[in-house]
Each structure stands twice: as structure tokens, then as C-alpha cells.
C-alpha positions in Angstrom: -0.6 5.9 6.7 -1.2 2.4 8.0 2.1 0.6 7.8 1.6 -2.3 10.3 3.7 -5.1 8.8 2.4 -8.5 8.1 3.8 -11.0 10.6 4.9 -14.1 8.7 7.3 -17.0 9.0 10.9 -15.9 9.4 12.1 -18.2 6.7 11.5 -16.2 3.5 12.6 -16.7 -0.1 13.8 -13.9 -2.4 10.5 -13.6 -4.0 11.7 -12.8 -7.5 14.8 -12.9 -9.7 15.2 -9.9 -12.0 17.3 -9.2 -15.1 17.7 -5.5 -16.3 18.5 -4.2 -19.7 19.2 -0.5 -20.4 19.1 1.7 -23.5 16.6 -0.5 -25.4 14.3 1.3 -27.8 10.7 0.3 -28.3 11.4 -1.8 -31.3 14.0 -3.8 -29.4 11.6 -4.3 -26.5 9.0 -5.6 -28.9 11.4 -7.9 -30.6 12.5 -9.5 -27.3 8.9 -10.0 -26.3 8.2 -11.7 -29.6 11.4 -13.8 -29.5 10.7 -15.2 -26.0 7.0 -15.7 -26.7 3.9 -15.8 -24.6 4.3 -19.2 -23.1 6.5 -18.2 -20.1 6.3 -17.4 -16.4 8.7 -14.3 -16.7 7.0 -10.9 -16.8 8.2 -7.8 -18.7 8.2 -4.2 -17.6 9.5 -1.6 -20.0 10.0 2.1 -19.0 11.5 4.5 -21.6 14.5 2.4 -22.5 14.8 0.2 -19.4 13.5 -3.4 -19.7 13.1 -5.5 -16.5 12.4 -9.2 -16.8 11.0 -10.6 -13.6 11.0 -14.3 -12.8 8.6 -14.9 -9.9 9.5 -17.4 -7.2 7.2 -19.3 -4.7 6.7 -16.4 -2.2 5.8 -14.0 -5.0 3.3 -16.3 -6.5 1.7 -17.1 -3.2 1.0 -13.4 -2.5 0.0 -12.7 -6.1 -2.6 -15.5 -6.1 -4.0 -14.8 -2.7 -4.3 -11.1 -3.2 -6.2 -11.9 -6.4 -8.5 -14.1 -4.4 -8.9 -11.4 -1.8 -10.1 -9.0 -4.5 -12.4 -11.5 -6.1 -14.0 -12.4 -2.7 -14.6 -8.7 -2.0 -16.2 -8.2 -5.5 -18.3 -11.3 -5.2 -19.7 -10.5 -1.7 -20.2 -6.8 -2.4 -22.2 -7.5 -5.5 -19.8 -5.8 -7.9 -18.7 -6.8 -11.4 -15.2 -7.7 -12.5 -13.2 -8.4 -15.6 -9.9 -10.0 -14.7 -6.9 -9.1 -16.9 -4.2 -11.0 -15.0 -0.8 -10.3 -16.4 -2.0 -9.1 -19.8 0.6 -6.8 -21.3 -0.4 -3.2 -21.2 1.6 -1.5 -23.9 1.6 2.2 -24.7 4.0 3.0 -27.5 3.1 6.7 -27.3 4.4 6.7 -23.7 7.3 4.3 -24.5 6.0 2.2 -21.5 4.7 -1.3 -21.3 4.1 -3.7 -18.4 2.7 -7.1 -17.4 1.4 -6.5 -13.9 0.9 -9.3 -11.4 -2.9 -8.7 -11.5 -5.1 -6.1 -13.2 -8.9 -5.7 -13.1 -11.8 -3.7 -14.5 -14.4 -3.2 -11.8 -16.0 0.3 -12.2 -15.4 0.1 -15.9 -16.3 -3.5 -16.3 -19.4 -2.8 -18.4 -17.3 -0.9 -20.9 -15.0 -3.8 -21.6 -17.2 -6.9 -20.9 -17.1 -9.5 -23.6 -14.4 -7.8 -25.7 -10.6 -7.8 -26.1 -9.3 -4.7 -24.5 -7.5 -2.1 -26.7 -5.9 0.6 -24.7 -6.0 2.9 -27.7 -9.8 2.9 -27.3 -10.6 1.5 -23.9 -9.8 2.9 -20.4 -6.9 1.4 -18.4 -7.7 -1.2 -15.8 -9.3 0.3 -12.7 -7.0 -1.6 -10.3 -3.5 -3.0 -10.7 -1.6 -5.1 -8.2 2.2 -5.6 -8.0 4.1 -7.8 -5.6 7.7 -6.6 -5.4 9.5 -8.4 -2.6 12.9 -7.7 -4.1 14.3 -4.4 -5.4 13.1 -3.2 -8.8 14.8 -0.5 -10.8 11.4 0.5 -12.4 9.5 3.4 -10.8 6.2 1.5 -10.9 4.0 4.2 -9.3 5.2 6.6 -12.0 4.6 4.0 -14.7 1.1 3.2 -13.7 0.2 6.8 -13.1 1.3 7.6 -16.7 -1.0 4.8 -17.9 -3.9 6.5 -16.0 -4.6 3.5 -13.7 -6.9 4.9 -11.0 -5.8 2.6 -8.2 -2.5 0.8 -7.6 -1.8 -1.7 -4.9 1.8 -2.7 -4.0 2.8 -5.4 -1.6 6.4 -6.1 -0.6 5.8 -9.3 1.5 5.1 -7.3 4.7 3.4 -4.0 3.9 0.4 -3.3 1.6 0.3 0.2 0.2 -2.7 1.7 -1.6 -2.3 4.5 -4.1 -5.0 6.6 -5.6 -4.5 8.6 -8.8 -5.1 12.3 -8.2 -4.2 15.0 -10.7 -2.0 12.6 -12.6 0.0 11.5 -9.6 -0.5 8.8 -7.0 -1.2 9.7 -3.4 -1.0 7.0 -0.8 -4.3 6.4 1.0 -5.4 4.2 3.9 -8.6 2.9 2.4 -9.1 1.4 -1.1 -11.3 3.7 -3.2 -12.8 0.6 -4.8 -13.7 -1.3 -1.7 -14.8 1.4 0.7 -14.3 0.8 4.4 -12.3 -2.5 4.1 -9.3 -1.8 6.4 -5.7 -2.7 5.5 -5.6 -5.1 8.4 -8.1 -7.4 6.7 -5.6 -8.2 3.9 -2.9 -8.9 6.5 -5.3 -11.2 8.4 -6.3 -13.0 5.2 -2.8 -13.6 4.1 -1.6 -14.7 7.5 -4.5 -17.1 7.9 -4.0 -18.4 4.3 -0.5 -19.5 5.1 -2.0 -22.2 7.3 -5.4 -22.8 5.6 -6.5 -21.0 2.5 -10.1 -22.3 2.6 -10.5 -21.2 6.2 -9.1 -17.8 5.3 -11.7 -17.5 2.5 -14.6 -18.5 4.7 -13.5 -16.1 7.5 -13.2 -13.2 5.0 -16.6 -13.8 3.4 -18.2 -14.1 6.8 -16.7 -10.8 7.9 -17.9 -9.0 4.7 -21.4 -10.3 5.2 -21.4 -9.1 8.8 -20.3 -5.7 7.7 -23.0 -5.6 5.1 -25.6 -6.6 7.7 -24.5 -3.9 10.0 -24.6 -1.3 7.2 -28.1 -2.3 6.1 -29.4 -2.2 9.7 -28.2 1.3 10.1 -29.9 2.5 6.9 
């Protein structure tokens, strides 16, 4: 697997603050969500009795936002469609699991959910979920998202981007995103590194690279 780390500034924050609660049933989890309300920056992840509340800090939010832009630029330049779910809570009471991911998207299944409010009891799970976990989490997130049936899961720890593809109910780490074809892992590293200095220039450089690759592919057809 490609594990070349992203070379960033040495001064780094903690990324997130986390609070863990154990031995909470589904009803208690729902009561806490309701009591705290939706107008908050903290995110909930519930996994069969364990509730983790994550409070993102600056480094976390930088990567979350920029990875989201990276995905959107790819979708836009490649002529795909997208429905952005952001951190919409994905609850499955039947699995006693629920989560508010950093980013979630419908891409392949966008036509099935376009213009509607997603209901996981009827609709497929998001095609792609992204989590930024710079600090340690007690939740086994690959197992959680695999149980929800999310086909592709990206995880970034501040240095390494890992891509997981769902196969036979479990994730297998792969080098190339199933959604975005031959976009190498190095492109995200380059994009994030450049964005630290100039986000607009990073966007322009990425879009230019995608167009060049499309031109090469079309000339070879």
C-alpha cells in the first residue's frame, strides 16, 4: 500500500478533543443527542454501547474542509454527480450503531437520492465517507462503516490517507479510489500541502492536472 506521509509543518495541534461514554443503550444515546441539540460543532459516534463525542480543533477542520473540496473538484472536473451529506447523522437502530462522519457523499447513487431527504431504512448508504482522526479514537470506524454498507471509506490521520473498499462485508485497503479511478494518493498529499500556503492555487493546480489527464485519456481513445 502507498503510505508515503504528508510532509507538513512540524508545529501541529491535537486535532480533536474526545469524550467517551461506555455502557449506554440506544435510548440513552438518542436522549443525549436530543438534549445537546443539532446546533453544535461536536460530532457523535455510537457503536453498540460506546458513545464518543468528538470536538474538532483547527487542524481537523482544515483537513476535513480541504478533503471535501478535493472530492468536489474531482467530481466537477470528471463530469460526475454528487449529493453532499456532510456530517448528517447516519443512525441504524437495528445495528445499534450511529455516526456523524466528517464528510459523506452520494456519487454513484446520486440519482437515487437527488432532491429528497435520505432515509437509510429505504435508501442506500452514502457511496463515500471520509473521517479525519488525528488523535486516537476508541471506535473501530472501519468496522462501523462496513456494517453500514458504505462502499468506500477514506481515513486521514494528518499524515497518511488510507482508502478502504468494501468487499464481502469487510474493508480491504486499496491504493486507488474505486470512485475516482487512476487518481494517485500523491495528488491528495500535494493538494493539502499546497493548500497550507495557498488554497486557491491548490485548487487551480488540481483542476489543471485533472484536465491534462482527461486530455491524455481522450487522445489515447
